[in-house]
C-alpha positions in Angstrom: 2.5 -35.5 1.9 5.2 -35.1 -0.8 7.4 -38.2 -0.8 7.7 -41.3 1.4 9.7 -43.8 -0.4 12.5 -46.3 -0.1 14.0 -48.2 -3.0 14.3 -51.9 -3.5 17.9 -52.7 -4.4 18.3 -55.6 -6.7 21.6 -57.3 -7.6 21.8 -60.2 -10.0 24.3 -62.7 -8.8 24.8 -65.4 -11.4 25.0 -69.0 -10.1 23.3 -72.3 -10.9 20.9 -73.2 -8.1 20.7 -76.8 -9.4 24.4 -77.6 -8.5 24.9 -79.6 -5.3 26.3 -77.7 -2.3 29.9 -77.5 -1.4 30.2 -80.9 0.4 28.7 -82.8 -2.5 30.9 -81.0 -5.0 34.1 -81.8 -2.9 33.2 -85.5 -3.2 33.2 -85.2 -7.0 36.9 -84.0 -7.0 38.3 -87.4 -5.9 37.2 -89.3 -9.0 36.6 -86.6 -11.6 39.2 -86.4 -14.4 41.3 -83.2 -14.7 39.4 -81.3 -17.4 37.6 -78.0 -17.7 34.5 -79.3 -15.9 36.7 -79.9 -12.8 37.9 -76.3 -13.1 34.3 -75.1 -12.8 33.7 -77.5 -9.9 36.6 -75.8 -8.0 35.0 -72.4 -8.8 31.6 -73.5 -7.6 33.0 -75.0 -4.3 34.7 -71.6 -3.7 31.4 -69.8 -4.3 29.5 -71.9 -1.8 32.2 -71.8 0.9 32.9 -68.1 0.6 30.3 -66.7 3.0 31.1 -69.1 5.9 34.6 -70.3 5.2 36.5 -67.8 3.1 39.9 -69.5 3.8 38.7 -72.8 2.3 37.1 -70.8 -0.6 40.6 -69.3 -1.4 42.2 -72.8 -1.2 39.7 -74.3 -3.7 39.7 -71.3 -6.0 43.6 -71.4 -6.1 43.4 -75.2 -7.0 40.9 -74.3 -9.8 43.2 -71.6 -11.1 46.3 -73.9 -11.1 44.4 -76.6 -13.0 43.0 -74.1 -15.5 46.5 -72.8 -16.0 47.8 -76.3 -16.6 45.0 -76.8 -19.2 45.6 -73.3 -20.7 41.9 -72.6 -20.0 41.8 -68.8 -19.6 38.1 -68.5 -18.7 38.6 -71.0 -15.8 41.7 -69.0 -14.6 39.8 -65.7 -14.7 36.7 -66.8 -12.7 38.6 -68.8 -10.1 40.7 -65.7 -9.5 37.4 -63.8 -9.2 36.1 -66.2 -6.4 39.4 -65.9 -4.6 39.2 -62.1 -4.7 35.7 -62.1 -3.3 36.8 -64.5 -0.5 39.7 -62.1 0.4 37.0 -59.4 0.6 35.0 -61.6 3.1 38.2 -61.6 5.2 38.4 -57.8 4.9 41.8 -58.1 3.2 41.1 -55.6 0.5 44.7 -55.3 -0.7 44.8 -59.0 -1.5 41.3 -58.8 -3.1 42.5 -56.0 -5.3 45.6 -57.9 -6.4 43.5 -61.0 -7.4 41.0 -58.8 -9.2 43.8 -57.0 -11.1 45.4 -60.3 -12.2 42.0 -61.6 -13.4 41.4 -58.4 -15.4 44.9 -58.4 -17.0 44.4 -62.0 -17.9 41.0 -61.2 -19.5 42.6 -58.5 -21.7 45.6 -60.6 -22.6 43.4 -63.5 -23.7 41.1 -61.2 -25.7 38.1 -62.0 -23.4 37.0 -58.3 -23.0 33.5 -59.3 -22.0 34.9 -61.2 -18.9 37.0 -58.0 -18.2 33.8 -56.0 -18.2 32.0 -58.5 -15.9 35.0 -58.4 -13.5 34.9 -54.6 -13.3 31.1 -54.9 -12.5 31.9 -57.6 -9.9 34.5 -55.3 -8.3 31.9 -52.5 -8.2 29.4 -54.8 -6.5 32.1 -55.8 -4.0 32.7 -52.1 -3.1 28.9 -51.5 -2.9 28.6 -54.2 -0.2 31.5 -52.5 1.7 29.5 -49.2 1.6 32.2 -47.6 -0.6 29.8 -46.1 -3.2 32.3 -43.8 -4.8 34.6 -46.8 -5.7 31.5 -48.8 -6.8 30.5 -46.0 -9.2 34.1 -45.9 -10.5 34.1 -49.5 -11.5 30.5 -49.6 -12.7 31.4 -46.7 -15.0 34.5 -48.5 -16.3 32.4 -51.6 -16.9 29.7 -49.6 -18.7 32.2 -47.8 -20.9 33.8 -51.2 -21.9 30.5 -52.8 -22.7 29.4 -49.8 -24.6 32.6 -50.1 -26.8 31.9 -53.8 -27.3 28.2 -53.1 -28.0 27.3 -55.8 -25.5 23.8 -54.9 -24.4 23.3 -57.4 -21.6 26.4 -56.2 -19.8 25.5 -52.5 -20.3 22.0 -53.3 -18.8 23.7 -54.9 -15.7 26.1 -52.0 -15.2 23.3 -49.4 -15.7 21.1 -51.2 -13.2 23.8 -51.2 -10.5 24.6 -47.5 -11.2 20.9 -46.6 -10.9 20.7 -48.3 -7.5 23.6 -46.2 -6.1 22.3 -42.9 -7.6 18.9 -43.6 -6.1 20.4 -44.4 -2.7 22.3 -41.1 -2.9 19.1 -39.4 -3.9 20.5 -38.2 -7.2 17.1 -38.9 -8.8 17.7 -37.1 -12.1 20.8 -39.1 -12.7 19.0 -42.3 -11.7 16.2 -41.4 -14.1 18.7 -41.0 -17.0 20.2 -44.4 -16.1 16.9 -46.2 -15.9 15.8 -44.9 -19.2 18.9 -46.2 -20.9 18.4 -49.5 -19.2 14.8 -49.7 -20.4 15.8 -49.1 -24.0 18.3 -52.0 -23.9 15.8 -54.3 -22.2 13.2 -53.5 -24.9 15.8 -54.2 -27.6 16.7 -57.5 -26.0 13.0 -58.4 -25.5 13.5 -59.0 -21.8 10.0 -58.8 -20.3 11.1 -59.1 -16.7 13.9 -56.5 -17.2 11.4 -54.2 -18.9 9.0 -54.5 -15.9 11.9 -53.8 -13.4 12.9 -50.7 -15.4 9.3 -49.4 -15.4 9.2 -50.1 -11.6 12.4 -48.2 -11.0 11.3 -45.3 -13.2 8.1 -45.1 -11.2 10.2 -44.7 -8.0 12.4 -42.1 -9.6 9.5 -40.0 -10.8 7.9 -40.1 -7.4 11.0 -38.7 -5.8 11.1 -36.0 -8.4 7.4 -35.2 -7.6 6.2 -36.1 -11.1 3.3 -38.2 -9.9 1.6 -38.6 -13.3 4.7 -40.2 -14.9 5.2 -42.2 -11.7 1.7 -43.7 -11.9 2.2 -44.4 -15.7 5.3 -46.4 -15.1 4.0 -48.3 -12.1 0.9 -49.2 -14.1 3.1 -50.5 -17.0 5.2 -52.6 -14.7 2.0 -54.0 -13.1 0.6 -55.0 -16.5 3.8 -56.8 -17.5 4.0 -58.6 -14.1 0.4 -59.8 -14.5 1.2 -61.3 -17.9 4.2 -63.0 -16.3 2.0 -64.2 -13.4 4.4 -62.7 -10.9 1.9 -61.8 -8.2 4.4 -60.6 -5.5 5.7 -57.9 -7.9 2.1 -57.0 -8.8 1.5 -56.3 -5.0 4.6 -54.2 -4.9 3.5 -52.1 -7.8 0.2 -51.5 -6.1 2.1 -49.8 -3.3 3.8 -47.5 -5.9 0.5 -46.8 -7.7 -1.2 -46.0 -4.3 1.6 -43.6 -3.4 1.3 -41.8 -6.8 -2.5 -41.6 -6.5 -2.2 -40.2 -3.0 0.2 -37.4 -4.2 -2.2 -36.7 -7.0 -5.1 -36.2 -4.5 -7.0 -39.3 -5.6 -7.5 -40.6 -2.1 -10.2 -43.2 -2.7 -8.2 -44.9 -5.5 -5.0 -44.6 -3.4 -6.8 -46.3 -0.5 -7.8 -49.3 -2.7 -4.3 -49.8 -4.1 -2.6 -49.5 -0.7 -5.1 -51.7 1.1 -4.6 -54.3 -1.7 -0.8 -54.2 -1.2 -0.9 -54.5 2.6 -3.4 -57.4 2.4 -1.3 -59.4 -0.1 2.4 -58.6 0.4 4.1 -61.7 1.8 7.0 -60.1 3.6 5.6 -57.8 6.3 9.0 -56.4 7.2 9.8 -55.4 3.6 10.3 -51.7 2.7 7.3 -51.9 0.3 5.0 -53.1 3.1 6.2 -50.4 5.4 5.8 -47.7 2.8 2.2 -49.0 2.1 1.4 -48.7 5.8 2.8 -45.2 6.0 0.9 -44.0 2.9 -2.3 -45.6 4.1 -2.0 -43.7 7.3 -1.6 -40.5 5.3 -4.7 -41.4 3.2 -6.7 -42.0 6.4 -5.7 -38.6 7.7 -7.2 -37.0 4.6 -10.3 -39.2 5.0 -10.9 -37.7 8.5 -9.7 -40.9 10.3 -7.0 -39.0 12.1 -6.3 -41.4 15.0 -6.2 -44.4 12.8 -4.0 -42.6 10.3 -1.5 -41.6 13.0 -1.4 -45.2 14.3 -0.4 -46.4 10.8 2.3 -43.8 10.4 3.7 -44.4 13.9 3.8 -48.1 13.0 5.8 -47.3 9.8 8.1 -44.9 11.7 8.9 -47.6 14.3 9.7 -50.1 11.5 12.3 -47.9 9.8 13.6 -46.0 12.8 16.8 -48.0 13.0 17.0 -48.9 9.3 19.3 -46.1 8.2 16.7 -44.9 5.7 17.1 -41.2 6.5 15.1 -40.0 3.6 12.1 -42.1 4.6 12.3 -41.1 8.3 12.5 -37.4 7.3 9.3 -37.6 5.3 7.4 -39.7 7.9 8.5 -37.2 10.6 7.2 -34.3 8.5 3.8 -36.0 8.1 3.6 -37.0 11.8 4.4 -33.4 12.7 1.5 -32.2 10.6 -0.9 -34.9 11.9 -0.2 -34.1 15.6 -0.5 -30.4 14.9 -4.0 -31.1 13.5 -5.0 -33.1 16.7 -3.6 -30.3 19.0 -0.8 -32.4 20.4 1.9 -29.7 19.9 4.5 -31.4 22.0 4.7 -34.5 19.6 4.3 -32.2 16.6 7.4 -30.2 17.8 9.3 -33.4 18.5 8.7 -34.8 14.9 9.3 -31.4 13.3 12.7 -31.3 15.1 13.5 -34.8 13.9 12.5 -33.7 10.3 14.9 -30.7 10.5 17.8 -32.7 11.8 17.3 -35.4 9.2 17.0 -32.7 6.4 20.3 -31.1 7.4 21.9 -34.5 7.6 20.8 -35.4 4.1 22.0 -32.1 2.7 25.5 -32.5 4.1 25.5 -36.2 3.0 24.6 -35.3 -0.6 27.3 -32.6 -0.8 29.9 -35.1 0.4 28.7 -37.7 -2.1 28.9 -35.3 -4.9 32.5 -34.5 -4.1 33.4 -38.2 -3.8 31.7 -39.0 -7.0 33.5 -36.3 -8.9 36.8 -37.5 -7.4 36.0 -41.1 -8.3 35.1 -40.2 -11.9 38.4 -38.2 -12.2 40.3 -41.2 -10.8 38.6 -43.5 -13.3 39.4 -41.3 -16.3 43.0 -40.8 -15.1 43.4 -44.6 -14.7 41.8 -45.3 -18.1 44.0 -42.7 -19.7 47.2 -44.2 -18.2 46.2 -47.7 -19.3 45.5 -46.4 -22.8 48.8 -44.5 -22.9 50.7 -47.7 -21.9 48.8 -49.8 -24.4 49.4 -47.3 -27.2 53.2 -47.3 -26.4 53.3 -51.1 -26.4 51.4 -51.2 -29.7 53.7 -48.5 -31.2 56.8 -50.6 -30.4 55.2 -53.8 -31.7 54.0 -51.9 -34.8 57.5 -50.5 -35.5 59.0 -54.0 -35.5 56.3 -55.3 -37.7 56.7 -52.4 -40.0 60.3 -53.2 -40.8 59.5 -56.8 -41.5 56.4 -56.0 -43.5 58.2 -53.3 -45.6 60.9 -55.9 -46.6 58.3 -58.5 -47.5 56.2 -56.0 -49.4 59.1 -54.9 -51.5 59.8 -58.5 -52.6 56.1 -59.2 -53.1 55.6 -56.0 -55.0 58.4 -56.8 -57.4 57.1 -60.4 -57.9 53.5 -59.2 -58.3 54.6 -56.6 -60.9 56.3 -59.2 -63.1 53.3 -61.6 -62.8 50.8 -58.8 -63.4 52.7 -57.5 -66.5 52.8 -61.0 -68.0 49.1 -61.6 -67.2 48.1 -58.2 -68.6 49.9 -59.0 -71.9 48.2 -62.4 -72.1 44.8 -60.9 -71.2 45.1 -58.2 -73.9 45.9 -60.8 -76.5 43.0 -63.0 -75.4 40.6 -60.1 -75.3 41.7 -58.9 -78.8 41.1 -62.4 -80.2 37.7 -62.7 -78.3 36.5 -59.3 -79.5 37.4 -60.1 -83.1 35.5 -63.4 -82.9 32.5 -61.7 -81.3 32.5 -59.0 -84.1 32.6 -61.7 -86.8 29.8 -63.6 -85.1 27.6 -60.5 -84.7 28.2 -59.6 -88.4 27.2 -63.1 -89.4 24.1 -63.0 -87.2 23.0 -59.6 -88.6 23.5 -60.9 -92.1 21.5 -64.0 -91.3 18.7 -62.0 -89.6 18.5 -59.6 -92.6 18.3 -62.5 -95.0 15.5 -64.1 -92.9 13.4 -61.0 -92.8 14.0 -60.4 -96.5 12.8 -63.9 -97.4 9.8 -63.6 -95.0 8.8 -60.3 -96.6 9.1 -61.8 -100.1 7.1 -64.8 -99.1 4.4 -62.7 -97.6 4.4 -60.5 -100.8 4.1 -63.7 -102.8 1.1 -64.8 -100.7 -0.4 -61.3 -101.2 0.1 -61.6 -105.0 -1.5 -65.1 -105.0 -4.5 -63.7 -103.2 -4.7 -60.8 -105.7 -4.7 -63.3 -108.6 -7.2 -65.5 -106.9 -9.5 -62.6 -106.2 -9.9 -61.8 -109.9 -11.5 -65.2 -110.5 -14.0 -64.9 -107.6 -17.5 -63.7 -108.4 -19.0 -64.2 -105.0 -18.9 -60.8 -103.3 -18.5 -62.2 -99.7 -15.7 -64.5 -100.8 -14.0 -61.7 -102.6 -14.2 -59.5 -99.5 -12.7 -62.3 -97.4 -9.8 -62.8 -99.8 -9.1 -59.0 -99.9 -9.3 -58.8 -96.1 -6.8 -61.6 -95.9 -4.6 -59.8 -98.4 -4.4 -56.7 -96.3 -3.7 -58.7 -93.2 -0.8 -60.4 -94.9 0.4 -57.0 -96.2 0.3 -55.6 -92.6 2.6 -58.3 -91.5 4.8 -57.9 -94.5 5.3 -54.2 -93.7 6.8 -55.2 -90.4 9.4 -57.5 -92.0 10.0 -54.8 -94.6 10.9 -52.4 -91.8 13.1 -54.9 -90.1 14.9 -55.6 -93.4 15.1 -52.0 -94.5 16.2 -50.4 -91.3 18.8 -53.1 -90.4 17.3 -53.2 -86.8 16.1 -56.8 -86.3 14.6 -56.6 -82.8 12.2 -53.6 -82.7 9.7 -51.7 -84.9 9.4 -47.9 -84.8 5.6 -47.7 -84.5 5.0 -44.2 -85.7 6.6 -44.9 -89.1 4.9 -48.3 -89.3 1.4 -46.8 -88.7 2.0 -44.1 -91.3 2.9 -46.7 -94.0 0.1 -49.0 -93.0 -2.6 -46.3 -93.1 -1.3 -45.1 -96.5 -1.5 -48.6 -97.9 -5.1 -49.2 -96.5 -6.3 -45.8 -97.9 -5.0 -46.7 -101.3 -6.6 -50.1 -101.1 -10.1 -49.2 -100.0 -10.8 -45.5 -100.7 -12.5 -44.5 -104.0 -12.4 -41.1 -105.6 -15.9 -40.4 -104.5 -15.1 -40.8 -100.8 -12.6 -38.8 -98.9 -11.3 -40.3 -95.7 -8.7 -38.5 -93.6 -6.6 -40.4 -91.0 -5.2 -38.5 -88.0 -2.5 -40.1 -85.9 -1.1 -39.4 -82.4 1.6 -42.0 -82.0 4.2 -41.9 -79.2 7.8 -42.5 -80.1 7.7 -46.2 -79.2 9.9 -49.1 -80.4 8.1 -52.4 -79.9 9.5 -55.9 -80.3 8.4 -58.1 -83.2 6.2 -60.3 -80.9 4.2 -57.2 -79.9 4.3 -55.4 -83.2 2.8 -58.2 -85.4 -0.5 -58.7 -83.4 -0.7 -55.0 -82.9 -0.3 -54.4 -86.6 -3.1 -57.0 -87.4 -5.4 -55.2 -84.9 -4.7 -51.8 -86.5 -5.2 -53.3 -90.0 -8.6 -54.8 -88.9 -9.8 -51.6 -87.2 -8.7 -49.1 -89.9 -10.1 -51.3 -92.7 -13.5 -51.6 -90.9 -13.7 -47.8 -90.5 -12.8 -47.1 -94.1 -15.1 -49.7 -95.5 -18.2 -49.5 -93.2 -18.2 -46.3 -91.2 -18.9 -43.8 -94.1 -21.4 -45.7 -96.3 -23.8 -42.8 -96.1 -21.2 -40.0 -96.1 -18.8 -38.8 -98.8 -16.1 -37.9 -96.3 -15.0 -38.9 -92.8 -12.1 -39.1 -90.3 -10.3 -41.9 -88.5 -8.3 -41.1 -85.4 -5.5 -43.3 -84.2 -3.6 -43.0 -80.9 -0.9 -45.2 -79.4 0.8 -44.2 -76.1 2.1 -45.7 -72.9 0.3 -44.6 -69.7 1.1 -45.9 -66.1 2.9 -49.0 -67.5 0.0 -49.9 -69.8 0.1 -49.6 -73.6 -3.1 -47.8 -74.8 -4.3 -48.2 -78.5 -7.4 -46.3 -79.6 -9.0 -46.2 -83.1 -12.1 -44.2 -83.5 -14.1 -42.7 -86.4 -16.9 -40.2 -86.8 -19.0 -42.5 -89.0 -22.3 -44.3 -88.6 -21.3 -46.3 -85.5 -21.2 -50.1 -84.8 -24.5 -51.8 -84.0 -23.6 -54.6 -81.5 -27.0 -56.2 -82.2 -26.1 -56.9 -85.8 -25.3 -60.5 -86.9 -21.9 -59.3 -88.1 -20.9 -58.8 -84.5 -19.8 -62.5 -84.6 -17.8 -62.0 -87.8 -14.3 -63.4 -88.4 -12.8 -59.9 -88.0 -14.3 -59.4 -84.5 -13.2 -62.9 -83.5 -9.7 -62.1 -84.7 -9.6 -58.9 -82.7 -10.7 -60.8 -79.5 -8.1 -63.5 -80.1 -5.3 -61.0 -80.6 -6.4 -59.1 -77.5 -6.0 -62.3 -75.4 -2.6 -62.9 -76.8 -1.5 -59.4 -75.7 -3.4 -59.8 -72.4 -5.4 -56.7 -73.4 -8.8 -55.4 -72.4 -11.0 -54.3 -75.3 -13.6 -51.6 -74.9 -16.1 -50.7 -77.7 -18.1 -47.5 -77.7 -20.7 -46.7 -80.5 -22.4 -43.7 -78.9 -20.7 -41.3 -81.4 -19.2 -43.1 -84.3 -17.2 -46.1 -83.3 -14.4 -46.1 -80.8 -12.4 -49.2 -79.9 -9.8 -49.0 -77.2 -7.2 -51.6 -76.1 -5.4 -51.6 -72.7 -2.4 -53.8 -73.4 -0.4 -55.3 -70.5 1.7 -57.9 -72.4 4.1 -55.8 -74.5 7.9 -55.3 -74.7 9.7 -52.0 -75.5 13.1 -51.5 -76.9 15.2 -48.3 -76.7 15.7 -46.4 -80.0 
């Protein structure tokens, strides 16, 4: 059994169920003031009266339109005209309905309410759908969709797509329906509309079944069922079970198909619904495959009787085909021939019908495009005439404005140039004064540090205690390392940064001259990246270098006549890396000197720079700092 399906055709008609019925609303009119709320009351009365009393509906819709016009309330005018048009349709007076619809659409465009225009086009399409004029319905749905697409109004696009999909499915243009449903699903997912997403999956399941793509059909029916379960919409869950059962049957999964179809039949509330009938027919087909031939035929005959006068030719065609096969299996060739003949007649009818629909659809689309083109041409011509009038006026105004602006601009430019010249001169003077002041400060700091160093030198001559003498000399080199920084700042005329390569070269030269004796040869090798550090980074870094180089020169080579010290400073992955190592005796961390002032100073400076300090004494001494808190300057 290939396809036995009929669609469920859903139209969303917007109205508030909580409003009283027409009689109650009419009573409100006698005392309610003439405002926009009263306009909507007239509209709602017309809505409720329309099916049973279209003449009264037209009367109240006209009253609502007149009041809205008096209040200059364009939305009220538009939607009362819409109700009047629908009432004229109920009276089968399509010319009057078209006239009211046209007036409402023109009013929507003139008032700038293009969303209402799109909704009206959709409403006209629904009107033609109920008249059975599908070609006209497609024409207006297309126009509505095109307008909503230009406005990027997703909710309106989803409504128009849904209505188009229904007609394409009725006309058995399943590929087109599939395209429409996929577009609708994307919009519903963008809007986060769970119910709309479930409906789109349900419709896609139907479309794939008709296209004989049963795996995709089962996938979309299952997705729809999962969403409906989360929404606690049991009736829709039962309907999806029918779709899942059909897909499973067509995939040859007869046991699973039986479970789903049985579940749908046992729980569907409306026993005359197309979903229930389809479930009955499919269950009959499943039973045929499970060797319950008589029971299966009974179910299919029940389904056939239910849709015989429904106009669902596609469903009748497929049931006839299955019944023909079933009776052939039982040997009842008379009934088999009867149903095969029905199948052939219905097949020919469908083929001719689809050809006619294709012709009508092409004509409708041509009419729509032609009508849209004419409207666009008229609008362009009106805009051109208006633009030409505006152009003359704007040209004259612009000429006057341009002359005035030119004069004002010239005066302002002259004043601005004078002001900028004065400001630049003042800034230049200020910067020169600042540079002179900074130069003087660094010069004085350098001199003061030199004086401290000299005092320490004088003091050291009078100290006989060796440890005290070493402490004073160490302090002297520390002061000298800071003094070198200020000497660089003063000498180079650059007051914000230190060129570290030159600084390290001068510092190492000073320390070698201070601590090396003729009997001991110490070589210093440097690998310094071209870095410019600010003063706040350079001073603690200079003290660290002073301490490490001094320790290496003084202590690393006591038992050697020569040695080497290696210094590297570079930036790696955003971290400043300083490494000082020697090939001397190494540093014994178990010695009491490990808690000396020098080591304490190194740890303190490391904290200030937020640096990690690592000591390795496996081969000589290697101390490495990974510095996070530093500031670079461009050269």
